C-alpha positions in Angstrom: 99.0 35.2 94.5 100.8 32.2 96.1 101.7 31.4 99.6 102.8 28.2 101.3 100.6 26.3 103.7 101.0 22.9 105.3 98.4 21.5 107.6 99.5 21.7 111.2 99.4 17.9 111.5 101.9 17.6 108.7 104.3 20.2 110.1 107.8 18.9 110.1 110.0 20.2 112.8 112.6 21.8 110.7 112.4 24.7 108.2 113.9 24.5 104.7 117.0 26.5 105.5 117.9 23.9 108.1 117.8 21.2 105.4 119.9 23.4 103.1 122.5 23.9 105.8 122.7 20.2 106.5 123.1 19.4 102.8 125.7 22.1 102.5 127.7 20.5 105.3 127.3 17.1 103.7 128.7 18.7 100.4 131.7 20.1 102.2 132.3 16.8 104.0 132.0 14.8 100.7 134.4 17.1 99.0 136.9 16.9 101.8 136.7 13.1 102.2 136.1 11.8 98.7 136.8 14.5 96.1 136.1 12.9 92.7 137.0 14.8 89.5 138.6 17.9 91.1 138.9 21.2 89.4 140.4 24.3 90.8 140.0 26.7 88.0 138.9 30.3 88.6 136.2 30.1 86.0 134.4 27.3 87.9 134.8 29.2 91.1 133.4 32.4 89.5 130.5 30.4 88.1 129.8 28.9 91.5 129.8 32.4 93.1 127.6 33.7 90.3 125.1 30.9 90.8 125.1 31.4 94.6 124.5 35.2 94.1 121.7 34.5 91.6 120.1 32.0 94.1 120.1 34.6 96.8 118.6 37.1 94.5 115.9 34.7 93.4 115.0 33.7 96.9 115.0 37.4 98.0 112.7 38.3 95.1 110.3 35.6 96.0 110.2 36.6 99.6 109.8 40.2 98.7 106.9 39.2 96.4 105.2 37.5 99.3 105.6 40.5 101.6 104.3 42.8 98.9 101.2 40.7 98.7 100.9 40.7 102.5 101.3 37.0 103.0 103.7 34.8 104.9 106.9 33.0 103.7 106.7 30.6 106.6 105.6 27.2 105.2 103.4 26.4 108.3 101.4 29.6 108.6 97.9 30.1 107.1 97.8 30.8 103.4 96.1 34.1 102.5 96.8 34.5 98.8 97.8 32.6 95.7 100.8 34.7 94.5 101.3 34.1 90.8 103.4 37.2 89.8 107.1 38.0 90.1 109.2 34.8 90.1 106.0 32.8 90.6 105.3 33.3 86.9 108.3 31.0 86.1 108.5 28.6 89.1 105.9 27.5 91.6 108.6 27.3 94.2 111.3 29.9 93.5 112.5 30.0 97.1 113.2 26.2 97.0 114.7 26.7 93.6 117.0 29.3 95.0 118.1 27.0 97.8 118.9 24.2 95.3 120.7 26.6 93.0 122.8 27.8 96.0 123.9 24.2 96.5 124.9 23.9 92.9 126.9 27.1 93.3 128.6 25.7 96.4 129.5 22.5 94.5 131.3 24.6 91.9 133.1 26.7 94.5 134.2 23.6 96.3 135.8 22.3 93.1 134.8 18.6 92.7 132.0 16.5 91.4 131.3 14.7 94.7 129.3 17.5 96.4 126.8 17.6 93.6 125.8 14.0 94.6 124.1 15.6 97.7 121.7 17.6 95.5 119.2 14.8 94.8 118.9 14.2 98.5 118.1 17.9 99.1 115.6 17.9 96.2 113.9 14.8 97.6 113.7 16.2 101.1 112.3 19.5 100.0 109.8 17.9 97.7 108.5 15.3 100.1 108.6 17.5 103.3 107.4 20.8 101.9 106.5 21.1 98.2 104.0 18.2 98.0 102.1 19.1 101.2 102.1 22.8 100.2 100.7 22.0 96.8 98.0 19.8 98.3 97.1 22.6 100.8 97.1 25.2 98.1 94.8 23.1 95.9 92.5 22.5 98.8 92.3 26.2 99.6 92.3 27.7 96.0 90.9 24.9 93.9 90.6 25.7 90.2 92.7 28.9 90.6 95.6 26.8 91.8 95.1 24.0 89.3 95.1 26.5 86.4 98.2 28.2 87.7 100.0 24.9 88.4 99.2 23.6 84.9 100.8 26.8 83.4 103.8 27.1 85.8 106.3 24.2 86.4 107.2 23.1 89.9 110.9 24.0 89.6 111.6 25.6 86.2 
């Protein structure tokens, strides 16, 4: 069963949804200021909404899985279990995957290529500020159990 844990000394001040919101605002600004390769077709908008809804569903499923195993979703609280079921059978970080997918959905809804250029920034921020420290903390706490699970399950997909 997997939880997130970052040593207190490594605790960044902001939580992942704050980074998501900041990147979403950057996407809107990029689309408004420099809309490259515009599309306005309903299929793209519907695809974006579907991706956004799937992302919320994935993040909700991951959060529910943590709660069901009586562990925290907060990245800076003490890890109690290594959760390997539910969405954690497919992705080591489905909550972050959900946030990234929601940004892709937003880009489709906005209707231009420019917003998608913000996605690598989000992925880098989440990876360096949360995923890498969490993986180190989980390996330190769960050792071989974590290493076996992480060898079997990819970080993103």
